[in-house]
N, C-alpha and C positions, 0 to 999 in steps of 0.2 A: 681924442689920444693921447700918449703921456707926455712928460717933460722929462727926459733919460739924461744922466750924467754917467760919461764913460770916465773911466779913471785906469792907467796903464806906465807901470814904467816904462821910460826909455831905453827901450829894448826889443830890436828888431823882430825878434820872433815870438814878441810877448804883444807887440804894438800889430802886426800884420794881421791876425786873425780878427783883431779887434774894430779892424777897420773894415773888415766884411761885415760885421755887425753894424758899424757905425752906416756904414751907406744903404743896409739893405732896411734898418729902422728910419732913416729919411727918405728913403723910397716909399716906406709906407705910412709916411704922415706924422711921423712921430716929431718932437723936439728935441735932437740930438747937441750935448755939448760934450766935448771930449777934451781931456785932460792929460798930457802927456809934454815929452821932452821937444825942444825946442826944434832940432831935426827933422822932426816929423810933422811941422806944422802943416807944408806944402802938400802931404798926403792925407792929412786931416780933411782941410780943406775942399780939397779935392773929391771927399765922400759927400759933400754938403754939410757937413756938422760945423759948429761952432769949434775955432779950436782955442783952447784956454793954455796958457803956460804952465809948467811946472816948476815951481822958485826954484832959483839958484842953486841951492844946498840937498835940493832933488834931483837936479838934471846933470846927466855925465853925456859925454858923447860915446857910444855904445859901438862904433866903426875900430875900436882898438882899445878893448874893455881891458886888457893888460897893461897898457898907458894908463890907464884911469883907474887901474887897482892895483897897482904894482906888487903888493903882497901875495894875490894869488898865485904869480907863475911860480911854476913845476907843481903846484898842489893840484893832487886830485882826491877818487874815494870820499871817504868820509873829513877828511882833512878839506877839501877842496869845495865841498857844500857849505859846510858848516864856515868857512869865509864869505863863500858869496851871500849867503844866507844872512850874516851878521853885517860885513860890510857894504854888499851892492842893493840888499832888499830890506833889511831891518832899519840899517842909521838913518836911512830917510822918513822914517815913519812919523816923525813929528813934524816935518814940512810937509807931505804929503797931506796928513788929517788938515794941516791949517790950510793948505789948497783948497782941500774938498769944501770946509766951513766958507772960506771967502768965495767960493762959486756961488753956495746953496744960500746964504749971505744973499747977495746976488740978485738968485734968482731961486726961487724953490723948485724943487726934482720932486718925483713921483718915485725915482729909483734910482739906484746909484748902482753903475755896472761895474764890476772892479776885475782884474785878469787875479788868478791865483796869488803874485809874488808882489803884487800893491798892497804893503803892509799896512798904509796906512787906513784899510778896509778894518784891520783887527783893532786900533783903537776906536772909531765910528762905532764898529759893532757893540762894547763894552757900554754903550747908552741904552737907556730904554726905548723902546720900539716908537713910541710917542714923539719922543725926543729928536727923531730920525727918520730916512726916508729909508724905503725897504732898500736893502743893500743884497745883491745878485752877485756871486763869487763865479765868473766865467775859469772852466778848468781847461788850462793852455799848457799845461804838463800835466803828467798822470797825479790821479788822484791819492791824495796824500792822506786822507779821514783814517785816524786810528781803528783798527777791528782787531779782533780775536781771531780772524782768520788768517792775517797778514802780518807779515814782519815790518819792524816800524820802515815809517818814508826815509830814503836816504842810503839804504844797507845795500839795495840792489839785489834782494836774496828773495826768492820764490816764495810760495805758499808750499806749508806742507801740510798734507791732509790729516786728517782725525785726530784724537787727544794729544799726541805728542807735538803735533804743531801749533797745536795753541797753547800748551805749554812751553814752546820756545819762544813761542811770538809775546807772550807775558814775560818770559825773562828778558827776551829782547826789549822790548817796550820799557822795562823800569830803567836797563840799560844807556837805552838813547837819552831818557828824558832827565835822568839822575845824572849821569854821566858823559856820553858823548855829544849831548847837545844841551848839556844843564848851566853850561857859562851863556849859552844863547838866549836858553828860556828866560836867565834871570834878567838880561839886557831886556829881552821883550817886557817884561813883566815891569823893570825901571821905565823904559820910554812911553807906555801904556800910560802908569802912574803921572809921570812929568807932563805928558800931553793931555789927559783928560780926569785924574785925579782919582781914576776908576782903578781896581784891581782886576788884574788879567786871571781868570781863574783856569781858565783852558791851556792846555800844552799847546805852543805857539805855531806847530807841524797842524794843527787840527782846526787851521782858520778857517777855513772853507767851512766846516759843520756849524759855524757860528753865525753863517751867514744866514739868511731869510730862505734861499735858493740857491742851489749847486747847477749849474749848467754845466756838463762836460764834453768837451771839445772832442770824445770818441765814442766808443760800441762798449757794450758789455764784453765782444767777444775778444778785445784787447786789454780788458783791465780785470786784475782779479775779483774773483768771486768774494762776497762779504754778506753772510748771513744777517749780519746789524745794520747792513747799509741803511744812513734814514730816508725816510721817502722822500725827502725834497732834494735830493739826487734825481736830477736827470741828465740820460744820453743823448743828444741830439747829433753826433755826428762830426766829423769835421766843419765847419761851417764856412772856409773859403773854397770847399769843392767845387762852388757855382763862380767860383770868378774865371776868368781867362788871363792870362799871360799877356804884358804887352812886351814883352822881350822878343826882339826884332829874332829871325832866323837866321842862323850864322852861314856865310857862304858855302860850308862843306856838308852843310844841311842833306843833298843828294846822297852821300856815302852813307846814310842811313836806309840801305835799301835790301835790309834782309835778307843778303849774304851770308852773314857774321853775326853771331851774341853780341849784343851791345851792352855794354857795363858800365853804368854810369857811376861816378864817384864825384863825390863833394864834402865839404868840412862846414857847409852853412855859410850865413851869412856875419857870423860873430868868432867864432873859434876858427877863423882861417888866414890865422897870421902866420904858423907856421907849418909852412906843405908837409915836415918831417912826421907830423905827426898822423896824416892817413894818404895823403894824395901823391905821397912821394913814393910810399912804400905800395900804393896799389899799383900806379904808373910802371914801377919799378919790375915787381913780380908778375904782372901779366904784359909785359913788353914780346914774348915769346910766345904766349897764346895766339891762337886765331878768333881772335874776338876783336870789339872796336871798342877804346874804351874813350868817353865821353865824359870829360872833367868839369864842371861849375867851380871858378873860382868866387862866388859868392862876393861879386862886385871888385875885385882886386886885378890889375892889367894883367892880362894873360900873359904878355911878357914875364911877370913875376914867375912864370914855372919854368922856365930857361928852355933848354934844348929837350924835344920829347921824342918818343920811339915814332916811327911810321905809324902804328896803329892806335894812334891815341888823338883824339880831338877837343878843343878846349874851347870855352866863351865864359865872358863875367859873370852873366845870366842864360837862362835856359828857359824857353815857354812849357813848362810842366806838361801843360796839357796835351802838348805835340808831342811830346819827348816820351814820357811816361809807355805810353802805349805801344812802344817801341822800342823797351827796353825790358831785357831779358833778366838784368840784376843790379839791386839800386844799393850802392856802398857806402854809408855814412858814418859819422860821429853821433848819428843818434840824436838828433833834433825833433819832435814830435810832432811838425807840421810834417816837416821831409816825408818821416816813416809811415804817415798816414795818406800821405798823397800817393807813396808806393801802393800801399796796400790798398785804395781806391780805386787802382787800374792792376791788382793781383799781380803785383812784381813784387817778386820775393827778394830778401836783404842779406847784408853782410854787414855788421855794425863794431864801432868799436868808440866807444865814449863813455868816460868815468866821472866826468865834472859835469856841473851846475844839476840839472835834473834829466842828465842822459843818462846814469847811472840806472835809473830805473825805466826810462824808456827801451835801454838796451838789455834788461832782465826780462821786459816784456815780450821783445823781439822773441828770445828762446823761449820761454814759457808759451807764449801762444803755436809756436812751432813756424813762422812764417819767416824765416830766417835765423841764422848764424850768429853770438855775439862773442866776440873775440877777448873781451872782459880787459883789456886797456885801450888809453888814450894812444899808446904809439907801437901798431902792428909791425910785426917784420912782412919783408915785401913777400918771405914765403907764405905767411898766414894767412895774408889776404888773398894769394892765388890759389891755395890748396881751397882755401872755403868758398871762394867763386868756383872754384871746380866742381866742389862737394854740391853747392846749391843748383849748379847747370847740371849737374849730372843725376839729380834726383827730381821727382813731381812733385816727391811731398811738403815742399816748401811752396813752390808754386799753387799749389791746390789751399794752403792752407791761408796764406794769403786773398787768394781769391773768395774763399769763402768770407773772409773779413771784409773784401770790397764789397761782396754783395750785400753785409749787413750794413755798411758804409750807406751803398745806394739806396737801401729802405729806411735810413735814419730820419730823421723831421728835419733836421738840421735848421736852418734861420728861423723858418715859422715856427717851429719846434720853440726855438730860444724866446722868440717874442712872445709864446703864449705865454709861457713861465713869468717874463718879463712883467708883464699886464696883470696878470693872477698874482704875482709879490704884490704889485704896485697897490694893488685893489681897486684897479681901474673898473669900470663899467663895461666897455665896450666889449662885444663880440667879435673874437681874432679869426680869421678865417685862414688857417693855413693855405 
């Protein structure tokens, strides 16, 4: 068996899928250590992995990201992505690398597994392969590797086929590297040089491509096709799909009796401080429709929602393995994990998210046909209502979601990830999925 070090930024949506990875690898007999924020210590320990804390200058409380990073308030689109990358993900790079080095000095590892936005891995990958373990990038956000067939990551622009599309992509890539993210690239180069003495020759947005292997937590049907996709990219589907939720059933659960369509509304567990972004307009827009609106606050007290219409039920957390088979439309701000959970159950979507990686997730929702992208962080009540009615009134969205759901069910999942990790580490044992 292998010695594995997992590293994640202290963000719920980044840590959660890696907890499923840790739990599986521990059960398979691997020695697993998990480096992340103090808030997730108990969750890591519960997987059977050994917890390692991030240093203070790389840790923060993601339960209120805007409080931790007030400069991001009011930003969206490219400006929001640029801020988040520079301040939330890039700034901790030196401290993250030091933490990895400390862990490896204390106990060598056969492989280091990092999620896409743990950018300390970028600095680690500037070292020769002989001076570091295998590094496997875990794709917990849409694939950001540059391609002649896609627009640059972060713009939320879907593919355009043919020569015209490739010309467009080349021009956008030039603009992205030199102007849109030019300042962030220069900062990445400075931090890498400061941390390792090495030169970062690659575009920082292509960090995943530097890894020895990339394991994408999705399926090809939900990712833009790339004729130049590296062979080391492996799609295994959402790895948390085998986990069951321990969230209790609320007392109103019996109301989900099939007598009317169920519309689930959530802003996830991070971007949920301001209900006016999505939950409030969704609740208002659907108040007079013959649907049952089921709201998840993502951990905030239900009382913070205020007075609710008669057709709304709410809970802090809900067991998705029980809820989604009963759901007719999933309304969210585009979290990668939640979108995949919906598609796994063939549930069509209405999405409204333009921050973090969500601008890319929501663009893929529209491109793949599984739902409607409202292209804003703050849709109106009428916009949500009309989109939900459209999705309920057409079978094509559900059929598209079911098609990707079948692809998810057929994907290799955690056994496939383990096989990639063992191969990248150069281990000799045979892995049986």
